[in-house]
C-alpha positions in Angstrom: -4.3 12.8 186.7 -5.9 15.7 188.6 -7.0 15.7 192.2 -10.6 14.8 191.5 -9.5 11.8 189.4 -7.1 10.7 192.2 -10.0 11.0 194.7 -12.4 9.0 192.5 -9.8 6.3 192.0 -9.0 6.1 195.7 -12.8 5.9 196.5 -13.3 3.1 193.9 -10.3 1.2 195.4 -11.7 1.6 198.9 -15.1 0.4 197.8 -13.6 -2.7 196.0 -11.5 -3.5 199.0 -14.6 -3.5 201.2 -16.4 -5.7 198.7 -13.4 -8.0 198.6 -13.5 -8.3 202.4 -17.2 -9.3 202.2 -17.2 -11.6 199.2 -13.6 -12.5 198.4 -14.0 -16.1 199.5 -16.6 -16.6 196.8 -14.1 -15.9 194.0 -12.0 -18.4 192.1 -8.5 -19.0 193.5 -6.7 -17.0 190.8 -9.2 -14.1 191.0 -8.7 -14.1 194.8 -4.9 -14.2 194.5 -4.7 -11.5 191.9 -7.2 -9.2 193.6 -5.4 -9.6 196.9 -2.2 -8.4 195.3 -3.8 -5.7 193.3 -6.2 -4.2 195.9 -4.5 -5.0 199.3 -0.8 -5.0 198.3 -1.2 -2.2 195.6 0.7 -4.3 192.9 0.3 -3.3 189.3 -1.1 -5.8 186.8 2.4 -6.1 185.3 4.0 -7.0 188.7 1.3 -9.7 189.3 1.9 -11.0 185.8 5.6 -11.3 186.3 5.3 -12.9 189.7 2.8 -15.5 188.5 4.5 -16.0 185.1 1.4 -15.2 183.0 0.6 -12.4 180.6 -0.6 -9.0 181.8 -3.8 -9.6 179.8 -4.4 -12.8 181.7 -4.2 -10.9 185.0 -6.4 -8.1 183.7 -9.1 -10.6 182.6 -9.1 -12.3 186.0 -9.1 -9.0 187.9 -11.8 -7.5 185.7 -14.0 -10.7 186.1 -13.3 -10.8 189.9 -14.5 -7.2 190.1 -17.6 -7.9 188.2 -18.4 -10.8 190.5 -17.9 -8.6 193.6 -20.3 -6.0 192.3 -22.9 -8.7 191.3 -22.6 -10.3 194.8 -23.2 -6.9 196.4 -26.1 -6.1 194.1 -27.8 -9.3 195.1 -26.9 -9.8 198.7 -26.2 -6.1 199.8 -24.1 -7.2 202.8 -21.8 -4.2 202.6 -24.7 -1.7 202.3 -26.5 -3.3 205.2 -23.3 -3.2 207.2 -22.7 0.5 206.4 -26.3 1.3 207.4 -25.9 -0.5 210.7 -22.7 1.4 211.4 -24.4 4.6 210.7 -27.2 3.8 213.2 -24.7 2.7 215.8 -22.7 5.9 215.3 -25.9 8.0 215.7 -26.9 6.1 218.8 -23.4 6.6 220.4 -23.5 10.3 219.5 -26.9 10.8 221.0 -26.5 8.4 223.9 -25.2 11.2 226.2 -28.0 13.6 225.5 -30.4 14.0 228.4 -33.3 13.8 228.5 -33.3 10.7 226.4 -35.0 11.1 223.0 -37.4 8.1 223.0 -38.5 9.0 219.5 -34.9 8.7 218.2 -34.4 5.4 220.2 -37.6 4.0 218.6 -36.3 5.1 215.1 -33.0 3.4 215.6 -34.6 0.2 216.9 -36.9 0.1 214.0 -34.0 0.5 211.6 -32.0 -2.2 213.3 -35.0 -4.6 213.2 -35.2 -4.5 209.4 -31.9 -6.4 209.3 -33.0 -9.4 211.5 
């Protein structure tokens, strides 16, 4: 695997971990247990299968379905996207908070962006 594939895999894992943090409680118990081990503990599907005394295929099916559900929840609810947008606004506010004179147009823009999530 080359560096770009490693980076893509790492980015995908990070995204799924964030989605799991947002929506993990909505998953079935097995999906939640397997995804916790796979995403947060970095277990392979074979290790999970051995530990739970099930086939690797059973783990794969549960993980795949859990990932599909996480993506569907985000598509519908967009909690992660909204959180990331709020974080970007807060970061911009902090970055520009020390600038004097205060840029009222920027403050108005941030306020408008934050109001859209109320």
